[in-house]
Steps between C-alpha positions, in 0.01 A plus 500: 500500500404870466601645153558860427364610167657780306168625424428583855812715528398745241232756634471735193165405329390855387542689177697817427157683529553485881813696472342815389814639371445502135274670236192300391435709184634230270365201683461215272154333444404179583533371157865580514544276800408185294800329352416610136836426340841415602649800322297749718646361815846488356469865390392598843798330662744642250358853558526453875878451471543803270232750637669827562226678702335420834144521370557255213676260740207510761254443220667201377538361850127570548409312177701202616363514850141504364580218268642284777240579763196445293584148402664179650853385549503389143542862404814541716638178357436626151656831579812315640520294175520828308789630704293704752736422779805613316315832384399580866855421624672724235244782586582457860885518447465801275287693753695393819833601344400867458653757748175559664260191438143587428286317736175606312625241237693264727215417747249382244790333310624319798142387585440366146848332497410319833170387353653364182819368675291290735388299210840474320720231631800636333456855628810492718730384219340771263558761770871406530531516123341841480712622799198586693561321819741754670331818376182364670692443817640854485152640451401310819792654699423838381128487580475322843319788653232489219276211582317476160825502310658259757220245453517524123879431498455226743243321284727519205802371687283202627411402154868535386592248772329218314841437365755396749791672334307832510430447868875421550596813323270705721643347811861577376389869473369526852145441394436300816603774724307769319171297498542365848525832643154587358335235727405687825356369824130499536331814348164593386641709201617416161402137548504441129852615458608284797329200342683564174838525669450166682395343175797648309736368783342153475556509127854604547554189718438264213876523460697284739781751488256756635376257752851449644556871499178560678570242763847646557361844543261384773185527305349197647497642847358832380239334298383302801485817704306672227256214479449498871451875498252487223317216675473654846381836370229380264214407734243572222682284245520786250865416385464125429664545146800662660547226763457235224759680286745496793448128559573467117826675554586273790436199285744645239770567752477145634585340164841455623618311806658816648156672468324220680755482769494876550109480536531225763779693687281817503219315658303503178320173554379616845377833356330319210333248727344752746400742225331213318323396817363854518392478123318179567295671763389763253264468202638618162876418566511156347708640214781566770498172669593269211812677391613547860453128557694409189777742605529336841511157331766629258722628786459227749852379586600178329545223752669162423304202572611363854673193352839357508495430123257546206558142398239233580532321834475183303798407284535172320831369347473476123671215329799619298521838693728589786304523816663837591405659168232767555192480286522718200270796483159422365380632167176651578428635165253234438317552827173669583644746746549788277272792467345350193220232549725197413405186666674170474461446132363813337494880482231728352634700216532858623653627183379511138756216423665273766876472433485171698277326252677259260462644144712257318250276320762235413584472864148481607422215253845319522498183698837464708670169508450291819736582773572122550566192287205281415668208686453676827120505481458126550515557881154669479330188361397400860299826530255372239368186690156515336678411163634177644260403765317160420186587707477137623239620771241561232433119496473470870282646787813527720644841560817593319811586686488886456840555657715774367875612510402705805318230706791445713491857622189454714414231774346196335290436813275806464147379454165676496171392626171488300456874565817596323653606832828393634450219739750615785480173679659340208793727486825367608602578853831650401330765296715808416218713670604390853708763687631571852207610705686626817491866366129506412287700737285266737773224520751676719440273790623213296184299571401454156330680211237782571144409451350578166279772615802679627668518148586856416611650167834594648560123564516446127770754435704380212796421722310194631397359145842354425527322168787297630430161653583500876495243775189280561273584791258267677222764488344635176651824394307824533474519123363142483239591758429822304443302173278244689280786634478717187588259225646574162225717340669661205437345162798342323711564809631261749692644791701180563580464147615865476732449798649187337564698183645795689736272689666406177521832357846653466577872580791726550426553874388138546146594623377284791188691571163525314288795472156425645299600189702285273472201746129541602386625162236751414151538346438780247272798589131422467434798269663762287714754683479860374817691441589721795396866478750754557442813714624820350845610603605171673860529346513865623414382849773237496748744373421732789542206748845427340603865531407488863777242544746757381375778708434292827783261518419448872190300399694255291557166670732338241511155656571204280234236587587255225818447287538197272874531545489494878334181652486667839252739366262240364347420824285719718609863528635645815211738548165340554319795306681400168361282248695177417587420129619182334554400135734205496260258337435394137414793276555739787664842445573758755860592573467741787232667718575830682256640767533869410210652696210377710304252299707568186763284342739535205540166305780414262462220250782272396643510153484210273764240577853575366417856400410842651165584324139386434322601827122452470372178625444489881366231727552496874355419833411756761380429863466649847248766377228666693155511367341801357824687473603643167848386408686680197726284294750675254668267264782742407714352237260436212641563154221562255405851422128426535274224628147381494506577870427850379178380317309276751733218576552393852743243671334175612479376865444162660418467867583182680221578758244542221616174347456317819150622528402367167596799282838407328502778239748734344330840508597822336577747776646836582374855509685819373696289252722695268826474319739789457872580458705548828814633604690163550789398285709176473733453799808472274378601159425822313319760712322615184301169497154528629293253709116508550295447805195285505314618818182337655333489829356183654266477793505145633178353636648285776756547781802281475412355164741365258447646154671489161526784251593455127520691182248265342356159592819271549534180316799292594701232324389257777145590431543417139653158579227395747233647264624287212506183727129571618403576147653172360316303767170668419485390128362183358819348319275298272354813342769768571869465411673710781882459534728710712871489407815698575612718207841537667652596841553869586825656623399434855400142438114543479318299238320715237183314432345460153135367479336316216117513475296336224210267466555116504408333180162331488665168436832337418407488133756634244243765401456640851875500582572657165245777577665561838850518367402730233348748704656853497698630795432796707787612723432727810766640737479732792683671785833577325481815719481387856312811628209451257298267722193575314634311208509191719149553617385513128703184421346330812145574344629379168608163638184444709276586206688271262469218752128569565185326365390821317394412153728772349790358688414154383489625138830677533672185646361296211619755244850601653784385689597760765856527611532732806794627692323681788811648655801594284691646787466287806814635671381854462154431639640292796759773609250795468644686210305727272645446154817298483615147569811411712729600219399864549349505145160560372413147342262656251794664344690175456300321239728579195814336639405342839798359703434140588670544840394847617143494341417123477118539497505746200767289324291179537163673433653618170652164434161332550337739271774422237430134554117547432589697185744224386234231517236692321303607804579865505266653758174661358510740779770615747405721783710636789302627797619822675368765730475875431556754778388811318208406278168366558310212348636189326664541147732332259820594333576312164733526199420655165738596214257706331391707801851540629623633160207743476551636842874536475462750207688278258498594136382147419160501348301277746221451260734264299596293800301176534433374852261251649275712719431194734704644783185731560246215534561427864500861622174564295347188642591590864376849446144372416466232773735616795370816680843568659683483166587832313560467140602865481787444747656223266771570249708290263823704462847354500754706683870474492525515879268204523658280234630263776155444659294181483229635290736642230755196491221249475332693227825566312704175546210247539263660254215499743254754368292532808774568745380715780580675830188511705495784752260496800468810723583500857219739566183459308294593201387845381240345250200275489346295794838480664548870542635436853795322646536161338378254781701192582223282344543661163867431517446142598278459196778639284468208263135540461285767338271638761 
């Protein structure tokens, strides 16, 4: 945003020598200009107030002017500290109140006062105290025909208005009218005085009372006409400062809603738009463009979102709460949607001392009592099977039964051939992949399935990948034939197994359709992808395009082509030239799509279930496109004030056509990507609330393709379930103990998996079993915030690495027992929410006192940690995986008493505090060996607003020294070898240093 500096408003830079109205016979030497002693300056100031003759006064003013002009602003500050402002004000009052004021003295006095007052923040209050404000206004009224005197008075009044009360006082005494009358239409004369008048008017408008008065007097319309006149009659661009000052005045008058409404009513947006287009065509007018653009954005009429309600489309009846009770407003004080850079867990300290930091040493060091009796912890014995397993298989060559608590979720008949591919011929004939084929292109004559070489991308639209079982058919289904032709080629992914898992996944809308990328799987990019470059002025271009909507309403189509609340709109649109959208599948989020102009669509995201906030994650399908046509997508209800989309991040795209041709990849896509505040407001909420637009343009490669767009690489709950099954079947149970169990069942009835990974003992000897059962535990969790899908990819890499034959992984398994909860918020992930679970709450703010009914995964995760603590197996490390939408790189947040107390500004002497520095060991190690890791981004502060997060609760209540939140960027790195967007392979190796 363009800022107006006070410095640019004051144009007097000369000394009193330029006035030529005084005798130079007693001019001081240069040696007198140096600040010799404080008493010398004080004598000069005292003499100035008591001087009785003109020559003495002029000489003193000359000395002061020489002193201030020869040095830096430090001399002015020094003079102010010695009462210089008061002395000048008193001299001004004394001279101005004479019957016939002597401008031989007043003119240099006003110039000097303007110069000093410009550096004195309290000059307005001092002027009021000295009763110099109204005499100066009177001098202006009396000398409007004398341009030099007028300019000097205006400069002084401008600095007086640094105080709002002074500006209000001037407005109450008709100062607005006096000054406004001094601003003429375009003229080539006295431009310096005109500029001074406009600057003084802008300064007066710092008072809201003056703004309201100016709007009521019609100044907005008059200022617009003045700006247009000065613009049209300045072909040589000689009056740019005056035009810029007029824009400043318009900015000031639009500080209230009445001023903004007046500007719109008077055609101000149209005027600003067209004058700005002229400025863009001329060199040297850039300084006018930005403030004009910001003025248009500021005054663009607020428009409610085209929704029937701000509440989420998805509601879930909560146990113990009436179904007709509206969800309570969300407390967003902990969120990262403020102007500060706060993300999930942490905020950079912008002040010398952060009031949010916990400064009570006793509270930091105290260990609260458990929130449940010890007797209740017995239920978690089953989650430590490695401590009770007899390892009978170690004496036999036969394979052990590695079934898990979740085995029943997936089809037991799935088998793989010797090449680790799904053997489709072994699949049961009633596979859930079968679907009605009468609607598929190529089978309309009812004579059977189309030949394989006629399969098109549009045939595999998500509507035909039903996850629900349907009637049997004597012919193999299209998807069966597709798998026979292409085979399952994605490592650790089995499409049939995924479908079986998805069929058992419970969701609010009862999904019956699979998104093709989740079903088919995808391969990571083959190389690192650089962050997208951003062309200059992209945001400005988008703002201009948005302004054109207002100016040319006849071009707006305004057709709803998809509405999650209206099933009739979820098919093909009425007009063949519109794109088709769909999002009613696992992890999907798109509430509404509106065709606003040719090849441009406004998209509205669905709020988190049972609340009206948290719009960020998106994942939807788009089809019926034409190739090589740029389509603009505007997601118009984002909430965060800034985003990595302004710094090289792009959405990701998956093409079904490309996947069928052997390139199943999610690719970063989009040109002209930017993120900015828009004019939309909640449909029923406060109009003062702001939304932000993420806009990007996509040019599709193929006609009639089916594509998917997402905020980040999606990772569904069903993908996790099938991945764990594939992973379990891939390990050697005689060497690696891998056990998947259910921690608990979520609100919606989905199991929350818990995985145990460690090395099997070398034998059944007491010594080997004792070594196993005395291994320390490491607890890892992820995906408490559903929109942070990158956390799941890092967790996926962690799981695959820990189950691999890498020597480092083998050593880790032999040294530690890993307890992993890869998805703490399954319901949120399944239903496409960004931050909350079905209870409408952020689960990472429930750890202090989790509700066993409304937050079961947190309640039982905490209970399991209590259990480990009670049996003497307190985790050596606890780490909660997150994603960060505003920062780059990977980094850790930990907990430290000493660092928190020191940063909080507490009076406690931190040198006397004793603390184990081991919490820094892992960050320092990662900084040495992991190129994507940033030690400088880590911090270890305990904030009051984060006291209910996993990191802090596990550190404080369980005594885990190394309790961390690990943040992984959505975008990329700004350091080292990964100084590009993080490629998916890097995320998949999240558990490995590479």
